[in-house]
NUBAPA-724443 format. One record per residue (C-alpha): residue in three letters; x, y, z. Coordinates in Angstrom, 1 decimal. Each point is the difference from the previous one (the first is absolute). Example, Ala and Ser with C-alpha at 12.3 -4.5 7.8 and 13.67 -1.06 7.14 Angstrom:
<nodes>
NODE setor     px     py     pz
NODE   ALA   12.3   -4.5    7.8
NODE   SER    1.4    3.4   -0.7
</nodes>
This chain:
<nodes>
NODE setor     px     py     pz
NODE   UNK -126.8  -70.3   -2.4
NODE   UNK    3.3   -1.2   -1.1
NODE   UNK    2.9    2.3   -1.0
NODE   UNK    1.6   -1.4   -3.2
NODE   UNK    2.9    2.4   -1.0
NODE   UNK   -1.3    3.3   -1.1
NODE   UNK   -3.5   -1.6   -0.6
NODE   UNK   -2.5   -0.6    2.6
NODE   UNK   -2.5   -2.7   -0.5
NODE   UNK   -3.1   -1.4    1.5
NODE   UNK   -0.6   -3.7    0.7
NODE   UNK   -3.4   -0.9   -1.1
NODE   UNK   -2.4   -1.9    2.2
NODE   UNK   -0.8   -3.6   -1.0
NODE   UNK   -3.7    0.9    0.8
NODE   UNK   -0.3    3.6   -1.3
NODE   UNK   -0.6    1.2   -3.5
NODE   UNK    2.8    2.1   -1.2
NODE   UNK   -2.2    3.0   -0.6
NODE   UNK   -0.4    0.2    3.8
NODE   UNK    3.6    0.8    0.6
NODE   UNK    0.3    3.5    0.7
NODE   UNK    3.5    0.7    1.5
NODE   UNK    1.9    2.7   -1.9
NODE   UNK    3.1   -1.3   -1.5
NODE   UNK    2.8    1.2   -2.3
NODE   UNK   -0.1   -1.1   -3.7
NODE   UNK    2.4   -2.1   -1.7
NODE   UNK    3.2    1.8   -1.4
NODE   UNK   -1.2    2.3   -2.6
NODE   UNK    2.5   -1.4   -2.6
NODE   UNK   -2.0   -3.3    0.2
NODE   UNK   -2.7    1.6   -2.1
NODE   UNK    2.3    2.0   -2.4
NODE   UNK   -0.1   -2.5   -2.9
NODE   UNK   -2.7   -0.2   -2.7
NODE   UNK   -1.0   -3.5    1.1
NODE   UNK   -0.5    1.3    3.5
NODE   UNK   -2.0    2.9   -1.3
NODE   UNK   -2.1   -2.2   -1.9
NODE   UNK   -0.5   -2.4    2.8
NODE   UNK   -1.2    3.1    2.2
NODE   UNK   -2.3    1.0   -3.2
NODE   UNK   -1.6   -3.5    0.1
NODE   UNK   -0.7    0.1    3.8
NODE   UNK   -1.4    3.8   -0.4
NODE   UNK   -2.5   -1.3   -2.4
NODE   UNK   -1.0   -3.1    1.9
NODE   UNK   -0.3    2.2    3.1
NODE   UNK   -2.3    2.5   -1.8
NODE   UNK   -2.1   -2.9   -1.1
NODE   UNK   -0.5   -0.9    3.7
NODE   UNK    2.4   -2.9    0.2
NODE   UNK    2.7   -0.5    2.5
NODE   UNK    3.4   -0.4   -1.8
NODE   UNK    3.6    0.1    1.1
NODE   UNK    3.6   -1.0   -1.1
NODE   UNK    0.7   -3.5    0.7
NODE   UNK    3.0   -2.6    0.6
NODE   UNK    3.6    0.7   -1.3
NODE   UNK   -0.3    3.8   -0.7
NODE   UNK   -0.9    0.5    3.7
NODE   UNK    2.8   -2.2    1.1
NODE   UNK    2.6    1.7   -2.2
NODE   UNK   -1.1    3.5    1.0
NODE   UNK    0.3   -0.8    3.7
NODE   UNK    3.5   -1.3   -0.6
NODE   UNK    0.8    3.4   -1.8
NODE   UNK    0.2   -1.5   -3.4
NODE   UNK   -1.7    1.3   -3.1
NODE   UNK   -2.5   -2.6   -0.9
NODE   UNK   -0.1   -1.0   -3.8
NODE   UNK   -3.8   -1.4    0.1
NODE   UNK   -3.0    1.5    1.4
NODE   UNK   -2.9   -2.4    0.6
NODE   UNK   -3.4    1.1    1.3
NODE   UNK   -2.4   -2.0    2.3
NODE   UNK   -3.7    0.9    0.2
NODE   UNK   -3.4   -1.1    1.3
NODE   UNK   -1.4    0.6   -3.5
NODE   UNK   -0.6   -3.3   -1.8
NODE   UNK    1.5   -0.5   -3.6
NODE   UNK   -3.2    1.0   -1.6
NODE   UNK   -0.2    3.1    2.1
NODE   UNK    3.5    1.0   -0.8
NODE   UNK   -0.8   -0.2   -3.8
NODE   UNK   -3.2    1.8    0.6
NODE   UNK    2.1    2.9    1.6
NODE   UNK    2.7    0.4   -2.7
NODE   UNK   -1.9   -1.5   -3.0
NODE   UNK    0.5   -3.4   -1.7
NODE   UNK    2.1    1.6   -2.8
NODE   UNK    2.3    1.4    2.7
NODE   UNK    0.5   -3.3    1.9
NODE   UNK    1.5   -3.4   -0.7
NODE   UNK   -1.6   -3.1    1.5
NODE   UNK    3.2   -1.9    0.2
NODE   UNK   -0.7   -1.6    3.4
NODE   UNK   -3.6    0.5    0.6
NODE   UNK   -0.6   -3.5    1.3
NODE   UNK    2.3    0.9    2.7
NODE   UNK   -1.3    3.4    0.5
NODE   UNK    2.8    1.9   -1.8
NODE   UNK   -0.6    2.7   -2.5
NODE   UNK    2.4    2.0   -1.9
NODE   UNK   -0.9    3.7   -0.3
NODE   UNK    1.5    1.6   -3.0
NODE   UNK    1.6    3.5    0.3
NODE   UNK   -2.0    3.0   -1.7
NODE   UNK    0.8    0.5   -3.6
NODE   UNK   -0.8    3.7    0.1
NODE   UNK   -0.7    2.7    2.3
NODE   UNK   -3.2   -0.4    1.8
NODE   UNK    0.1    2.5    2.9
NODE   UNK   -0.7   -2.4    2.7
NODE   UNK    0.4    1.8    3.5
NODE   UNK    1.5   -2.5    2.3
NODE   UNK   -0.5    0.5    3.8
NODE   UNK    3.3   -1.6    1.0
NODE   UNK    2.7    2.0    1.7
NODE   UNK    3.1    0.8   -2.1
NODE   UNK   -1.4   -1.9   -3.0
NODE   UNK   -0.4    2.1   -3.0
NODE   UNK   -2.3   -1.3   -2.9
NODE   UNK    2.2   -2.1   -2.0
NODE   UNK   -2.3    0.8   -2.9
NODE   UNK    1.2    3.4    0.0
NODE   UNK    3.6   -1.2    0.0
NODE   UNK    1.9    0.3   -3.5
NODE   UNK    2.1   -2.9    1.0
NODE   UNK   -2.8   -2.4    0.2
NODE   UNK    0.1   -0.7   -3.8
NODE   UNK    3.7   -0.5   -0.3
NODE   UNK    0.3   -2.2    3.0
NODE   UNK   -2.3   -2.5   -1.4
NODE   UNK   -1.2   -1.1    3.4
NODE   UNK   -1.0   -3.6    0.6
NODE   UNK   -3.6   -0.7    1.3
NODE   UNK   -0.4    0.3    3.8
NODE   UNK   -1.1   -3.1    1.6
NODE   UNK   -3.1    0.5    2.1
NODE   UNK   -0.9   -3.2    2.2
NODE   UNK   -3.0   -0.4    1.9
NODE   UNK    0.3   -0.8    3.7
NODE   UNK   -0.5   -3.8    0.2
NODE   UNK    0.5   -3.1    1.7
NODE   UNK    1.3   -3.0   -1.8
NODE   UNK   -1.4   -3.6    0.1
NODE   UNK    2.2   -3.1   -0.5
NODE   UNK    3.2   -0.2   -2.3
NODE   UNK   -0.4   -3.6   -1.5
NODE   UNK    2.5    0.9   -2.6
NODE   UNK    2.6    1.5    2.3
NODE   UNK   -0.1    3.4   -1.8
NODE   UNK   -3.4    1.4   -0.4
NODE   UNK   -3.1    0.0    2.3
NODE   UNK   -2.9   -2.2   -1.2
NODE   UNK   -2.4    2.8    1.0
NODE   UNK   -0.1    3.4    1.6
NODE   UNK   -2.4    1.9    2.1
NODE   UNK   -0.1    3.6    0.1
NODE   UNK    0.6    1.7    3.6
NODE   UNK    1.5    2.7    1.7
NODE   UNK    3.6    1.4    0.6
NODE   UNK    0.7   -2.3    2.9
NODE   UNK   -1.0   -3.2   -1.8
NODE   UNK    2.0    1.1   -3.0
NODE   UNK    3.0    0.5    2.3
NODE   UNK   -0.3   -3.4    1.7
NODE   UNK    0.0   -2.0   -3.4
NODE   UNK    3.3    1.4   -1.0
NODE   UNK    3.5   -1.3    0.2
NODE   UNK    2.4    1.7    2.3
NODE   UNK   -0.8    2.7    2.7
NODE   UNK    2.3    2.5   -1.7
NODE   UNK   -2.2   -0.5   -3.0
NODE   UNK   -3.3    0.4    1.8
NODE   UNK   -0.3    3.7    0.8
NODE   UNK   -2.1    2.6   -1.8
NODE   UNK    0.4    3.7   -0.1
NODE   UNK   -3.0    2.6   -0.2
NODE   UNK    1.4    3.0   -1.7
NODE   UNK   -3.2    2.1    1.0
NODE   UNK    0.3   -0.5    3.7
NODE   UNK    3.7   -0.5   -0.2
NODE   UNK   -0.1   -3.3    1.8
NODE   UNK    1.8   -3.4   -0.3
NODE   UNK   -2.3   -2.8    0.8
NODE   UNK    1.6   -3.0    1.7
NODE   UNK   -2.2   -2.9    0.8
NODE   UNK    3.0   -2.6    0.1
NODE   UNK    2.8    1.5    2.0
NODE   UNK    1.9    0.8   -3.2
NODE   UNK    1.4    3.1    1.5
NODE   UNK    1.6   -1.6    3.0
NODE   UNK    1.6   -2.6   -2.3
NODE   UNK    1.2    2.7   -2.3
NODE   UNK    1.7    1.8    2.7
NODE   UNK    1.5   -3.0    1.4
NODE   UNK    1.1   -1.1   -3.6
NODE   UNK   -1.9   -3.3    0.3
NODE   UNK   -1.8   -2.0   -2.6
NODE   UNK   -3.0   -1.9    1.2
NODE   UNK   -3.0   -1.5   -1.6
NODE   UNK   -3.6    1.3    0.8
NODE   UNK   -1.6   -2.5    2.1
NODE   UNK    1.1   -3.7   -0.3
NODE   UNK    3.1   -0.4   -2.1
NODE   UNK   -0.8   -3.5   -1.2
NODE   UNK   -3.3    1.1   -1.3
NODE   UNK    1.3    3.1   -1.8
NODE   UNK    2.7   -2.2   -1.8
NODE   UNK   -2.7   -2.7   -0.8
NODE   UNK   -2.1    2.7   -1.6
NODE   UNK    2.9    1.3   -2.3
NODE   UNK    3.2   -2.2   -0.1
NODE   UNK    2.1    2.7   -1.7
NODE   UNK   -0.5    2.1    3.3
NODE   UNK    2.8   -1.9    1.3
NODE   UNK    2.5    1.3   -2.7
NODE   UNK   -1.5    3.4    0.3
NODE   UNK    1.0   -0.1    3.7
NODE   UNK    3.6   -0.4   -1.1
NODE   UNK   -0.2    2.8   -2.3
NODE   UNK   -1.6    2.5    2.6
NODE   UNK    2.9   -0.9    2.4
NODE   UNK    2.6    0.9   -2.5
NODE   UNK   -1.7    2.9   -1.7
NODE   UNK   -1.0    1.5    3.6
NODE   UNK    2.8   -1.3    2.1
NODE   UNK   -2.3   -1.8    2.4
NODE   UNK    0.3   -3.1    2.3
NODE   UNK   -2.6   -2.8   -0.1
NODE   UNK   -2.2   -0.8    2.9
NODE   UNK    0.4   -3.5    1.4
NODE   UNK   -3.4   -1.3   -0.7
NODE   UNK    0.0    1.3   -3.6
NODE   UNK    3.4   -1.6   -0.6
NODE   UNK   -1.0   -3.3    1.5
NODE   UNK   -3.2   -0.1   -2.2
NODE   UNK    2.3    0.4   -3.1
NODE   UNK    2.3   -2.7    0.9
NODE   UNK   -2.9   -2.1    0.5
NODE   UNK   -1.9    0.8   -3.4
NODE   UNK    3.2    0.7   -2.1
NODE   UNK   -0.5   -3.2   -2.2
NODE   UNK   -3.5    1.1   -1.0
NODE   UNK    1.7    3.1   -1.9
NODE   UNK    0.3   -2.7   -2.8
NODE   UNK   -3.5    0.7   -1.0
NODE   UNK    0.7    3.6   -0.9
NODE   UNK    0.9    0.7   -3.5
NODE   UNK    3.7    0.6   -1.0
NODE   UNK   -1.1    3.3   -1.6
NODE   UNK   -1.3    1.5    3.3
NODE   UNK    3.1   -1.4    1.9
NODE   UNK    2.3    1.7   -2.6
NODE   UNK   -1.8    3.4    0.4
NODE   UNK    0.6    0.0    3.7
NODE   UNK    3.7   -1.0   -0.3
NODE   UNK    0.5    2.7   -2.5
NODE   UNK   -0.9    2.4    2.8
NODE   UNK    2.2   -1.9    2.4
NODE   UNK    3.1    0.0   -2.1
NODE   UNK    0.2    3.7   -0.7
NODE   UNK    0.4    0.7    3.7
NODE   UNK    3.2    1.0    1.8
NODE   UNK   -0.7   -2.7    2.5
NODE   UNK   -1.1   -2.7   -2.5
NODE   UNK    2.5   -2.6    1.5
NODE   UNK   -1.8    0.3    3.3
NODE   UNK   -3.2   -0.8   -1.8
NODE   UNK    1.5   -3.1   -2.0
NODE   UNK    1.6   -1.3    3.3
NODE   UNK   -3.4    0.4    1.7
NODE   UNK   -1.5   -2.1   -3.0
NODE   UNK    2.2   -2.8    1.2
NODE   UNK   -0.5    0.4    3.6
NODE   UNK   -3.8   -0.2    0.0
NODE   UNK   -0.3   -2.7   -2.7
NODE   UNK   -1.0    1.8   -3.1
NODE   UNK    3.3   -0.4   -1.9
NODE   UNK   -1.1   -3.4   -1.4
NODE   UNK   -3.2    1.5   -1.7
NODE   UNK    1.9    3.2   -1.1
NODE   UNK    3.6   -0.5   -0.8
NODE   UNK    1.5   -3.4    1.4
NODE   UNK    3.6    0.8   -0.7
NODE   UNK    0.0    2.9    2.6
NODE   UNK    0.6   -2.8    2.7
NODE   UNK    3.4   -0.3   -1.3
NODE   UNK    0.8    3.8    0.2
NODE   UNK    3.0    1.6    1.8
NODE   UNK   -1.8    2.8    1.6
NODE   UNK    3.0    2.0    0.9
NODE   UNK    1.2    0.0   -3.5
NODE   UNK   -3.5    0.9   -1.5
NODE   UNK   -0.4    2.9    2.6
NODE   UNK    3.3    1.3   -1.0
NODE   UNK   -0.8    0.0   -3.7
NODE   UNK   -3.3    1.9    0.6
NODE   UNK    1.7    2.6    2.0
NODE   UNK    2.2    0.7   -2.9
NODE   UNK   -2.9   -0.1   -2.6
NODE   UNK    0.1    3.2   -2.0
NODE   UNK   -3.6   -0.1   -1.1
NODE   UNK   -3.1   -1.5    1.5
NODE   UNK   -1.3   -2.0   -3.0
NODE   UNK   -1.7   -3.5   -0.1
NODE   UNK    2.5   -1.1   -2.8
NODE   UNK    3.2    0.9    1.8
NODE   UNK   -1.5   -1.4    3.3
NODE   UNK   -0.8   -3.1   -1.6
NODE   UNK    3.2   -0.6   -1.8
NODE   UNK    2.0    0.8    3.0
NODE   UNK   -1.9   -2.4    2.1
NODE   UNK    0.4   -2.8   -2.5
NODE   UNK    3.5    0.6   -0.5
NODE   UNK    0.7   -0.1    3.8
NODE   UNK   -2.3   -2.8    0.7
NODE   UNK    1.3   -2.4   -2.8
NODE   UNK    3.4   -1.4   -0.5
NODE   UNK    0.1    0.0   -3.8
NODE   UNK   -1.5    2.1   -2.8
NODE   UNK   -1.9   -3.1   -1.4
NODE   UNK   -1.8   -0.4    3.4
NODE   UNK   -1.0    3.7    0.1
NODE   UNK   -1.3   -0.1   -3.6
NODE   UNK   -2.0   -3.1    0.8
NODE   UNK   -1.5    1.4    3.0
NODE   UNK   -1.0    3.3   -1.8
NODE   UNK   -1.6   -2.3   -2.7
NODE   UNK   -2.2   -1.5    2.7
NODE   UNK   -0.7    3.2    1.6
NODE   UNK   -1.1    1.7   -3.3
NODE   UNK   -2.6   -2.8   -0.4
NODE   UNK   -1.2    0.0    3.5
NODE   UNK   -0.1    3.7    0.8
NODE   UNK   -1.0    1.0   -3.7
NODE   UNK    2.9    2.4   -0.6
NODE   UNK   -0.1    2.1   -3.0
NODE   UNK    2.2   -0.5   -3.0
NODE   UNK    1.8    3.3    1.0
NODE   UNK    0.4   -1.2    3.5
NODE   UNK    1.6   -3.3   -1.0
NODE   UNK    2.0    1.4   -2.6
NODE   UNK    1.7    2.5    2.3
NODE   UNK    0.5   -2.5    2.8
NODE   UNK    1.5   -2.5   -2.4
NODE   UNK    2.4    2.7   -1.5
NODE   UNK    1.1    1.0    3.6
NODE   UNK    0.7   -3.7    0.8
NODE   UNK    2.2   -0.5   -3.1
NODE   UNK    1.9    3.4    0.0
NODE   UNK    0.2    1.4    3.2
NODE   UNK    2.9   -2.5    0.9
NODE   UNK    1.7    1.1   -3.1
NODE   UNK   -0.1    3.5    1.0
NODE   UNK    1.6   -0.7    3.2
NODE   UNK    3.0   -1.5   -1.8
NODE   UNK    0.2    2.3   -3.0
NODE   UNK    3.1    1.7    1.0
NODE   UNK    2.1   -1.9   -2.7
NODE   UNK   -2.5   -1.3   -2.5
NODE   UNK   -0.1    1.3   -3.8
NODE   UNK   -2.1    2.9   -0.7
NODE   UNK   -1.8   -2.2   -2.6
NODE   UNK   -1.2   -2.2    3.2
NODE   UNK   -0.9    2.9    2.2
NODE   UNK   -1.7    2.3   -2.5
NODE   UNK   -3.1   -2.3   -0.9
NODE   UNK   -0.7   -0.3    3.8
NODE   UNK    0.1    3.8    0.4
NODE   UNK   -2.4    0.8   -2.8
NODE   UNK   -2.4   -2.9    1.2
NODE   UNK   -3.4    1.2    0.4
NODE   UNK   -0.2   -1.1    3.6
NODE   UNK    3.3    1.6    0.9
NODE   UNK   -1.4    1.7    3.2
NODE   UNK   -1.0   -3.4    1.4
NODE   UNK    3.4   -1.4   -1.1
NODE   UNK    1.9    2.8    1.8
NODE   UNK   -2.2    0.3    2.9
NODE   UNK    0.4   -3.9    0.7
NODE   UNK    3.8    0.4   -0.6
NODE   UNK    0.3    2.6    2.6
NODE   UNK   -2.1   -1.9    2.6
NODE   UNK    2.3   -2.9   -0.2
NODE   UNK    3.4    1.8   -0.4
NODE   UNK    2.7   -0.6    2.5
NODE   UNK    3.3    1.9    0.5
NODE   UNK    1.6   -2.0   -2.7
NODE   UNK   -2.4    1.0   -2.7
NODE   UNK    0.5    3.8    0.4
NODE   UNK    2.1    0.3   -3.2
NODE   UNK   -2.4   -1.8   -2.0
NODE   UNK   -2.9    2.1    1.1
NODE   UNK    1.9    3.0   -0.7
NODE   UNK    0.8   -0.8   -3.4
NODE   UNK   -3.6   -0.8   -0.8
NODE   UNK   -1.2    3.3    1.4
NODE   UNK    2.6    2.0   -1.7
NODE   UNK   -0.9   -1.7   -3.4
NODE   UNK   -3.6    0.5    0.5
NODE   UNK    0.6    3.7    0.0
NODE   UNK    1.7   -0.1   -3.4
NODE   UNK   -1.8    2.2   -2.9
NODE   UNK   -2.5   -2.1   -2.1
NODE   UNK    2.4   -0.1   -2.9
NODE   UNK    2.7   -1.6    2.1
NODE   UNK   -2.3   -2.3    2.1
NODE   UNK   -1.9   -1.4   -2.9
NODE   UNK    1.3    0.9   -3.5
NODE   UNK   -1.8   -1.0   -2.9
NODE   UNK    1.1   -3.3   -1.8
NODE   UNK    2.5    0.5   -2.9
NODE   UNK   -2.0   -2.4   -2.2
NODE   UNK   -3.6   -1.6    0.1
NODE   UNK   -1.4   -2.8   -1.8
NODE   UNK   -1.6    2.3   -2.5
NODE   UNK    3.6    1.4   -0.8
NODE   UNK    1.4   -3.5   -0.7
NODE   UNK   -2.9   -0.9   -2.4
NODE   UNK    0.4    3.3   -1.9
NODE   UNK    3.8   -1.0   -0.1
NODE   UNK   -1.3   -3.2   -1.9
NODE   UNK    0.4   -2.5    2.9
NODE   UNK   -2.7   -2.8    0.4
NODE   UNK   -1.8    0.2    3.2
NODE   UNK    0.0   -2.9    2.3
NODE   UNK    0.9   -1.1    3.6
NODE   UNK    3.5    1.1   -0.7
NODE   UNK   -1.2    3.6   -0.1
NODE   UNK   -0.6    0.0    3.8
NODE   UNK    3.4   -1.6    0.8
NODE   UNK    1.6    2.7   -2.1
NODE   UNK   -1.7    3.0    1.5
NODE   UNK    0.3   -1.2    3.5
NODE   UNK    3.8   -0.4   -0.5
NODE   UNK    0.3    3.3   -1.7
NODE   UNK   -1.8    1.7    2.9
NODE   UNK    2.5   -1.7    2.5
NODE   UNK    3.0    1.2   -2.2
NODE   UNK   -1.6    3.6   -0.3
NODE   UNK   -0.6    0.4    3.8
NODE   UNK    3.5   -1.2    0.8
NODE   UNK    1.5    2.5   -2.6
NODE   UNK    1.5   -2.7   -2.4
NODE   UNK   -2.3    1.3   -2.9
NODE   UNK   -0.7    3.6   -0.2
NODE   UNK   -1.9    0.7   -3.3
NODE   UNK   -2.1   -1.5   -2.8
NODE   UNK    2.7   -0.6   -2.4
NODE   UNK    1.9   -2.1    2.7
NODE   UNK   -3.1   -1.6    0.6
NODE   UNK   -0.7   -1.1   -3.6
NODE   UNK    3.7   -1.1   -0.1
NODE   UNK   -0.6   -2.4    3.0
NODE   UNK   -3.1   -1.4   -1.7
NODE   UNK    1.9   -0.7   -3.0
NODE   UNK    2.6   -1.8    2.0
NODE   UNK   -2.5   -2.5    1.2
NODE   UNK   -0.4   -3.6   -1.5
NODE   UNK   -2.6   -0.3   -2.8
NODE   UNK   -3.2   -1.2    1.3
</nodes>
């Protein structure tokens, strides 16, 4: 047995079926199973075990629990085939969204069913009043399998159902290849994941080149795991990535973007970005990173007030590029490549444009600063400004922060006149309306025009259109 912090675990024999492991061990921390998704996963395992099928928690949730983290997702692996899983829970209570790869989604119960689970510390989630309001997602239940060839570099061409050992051996990294049996309170490790987790090492299961040939995105996932879990990369794993880095080009930009979103929100994101350059992935992910000044980027991330994708992206773009135009051009390319949403692209672009203005806003007119402060993406703008701020920008940041605390009537007073007001006053509408109203707004904000009467007097003074 291996001691892993407060948890004692059992290394599974590569030749012995897991049900034959009878060593008493402590369970994972109780808080691991406190969330509704965890309780639902335990309910699913309980039903499968009642039906005579071996079932366990699998993958990332086991890894995170062993690291003392609260898992967000709980996946179940079982010897039951997809058809058998649907028989146990009923077709109306399941979704066959990955049946061809042995994955079935089990829906949470809609009403109190009175199912008596046999798992320790796992109350029947159907009895919980929180179930309805939490709107639980389906629990993924995957049949133990061994994969065939991956001709498209993403999905196996065929799958063969097998046992827990075969299922562990086809996974990507050792830290993701462990199972947890909540009935016997055992961690089942066929791949040496526990040793690697203890030594904070990222290593592929089996031959690294083969794992990356199967799914090219695993190379980028390796970087993400290193950043999110504070790991170092085993030498053979790193060499294999360097050898296969160019093949990441076959992966869709959307999948690459999904991984990069998870990298960019980490405190140690600059380390991950620098690693992309070191192992040769930057050309396929974000080429301009090869021009980055890492000390400056790391300093900016250390000052970052909020870990958001938009702030991290805007900060990186402004640090890496020497001009606003270059940053915007790069953002346009990444938006297409990574399939950024309209909201993401807009927030990043706003931060690129306005964060520098915030830093130098100490002496600018209120009519120039106020539109920035009421921008819908002000959080991204201010977060980027704080990240990039140097000592000489203290007064600008201070002014912006103070003004953001103004009461709404002062921060964003209603306009003195609208287009409707001008029409009702007998003015013919046209392009000049927009110019007039924009100039009136500037004069209002700067205190040069204070009421409607003065506003109309100013309009009357304008040349005839």
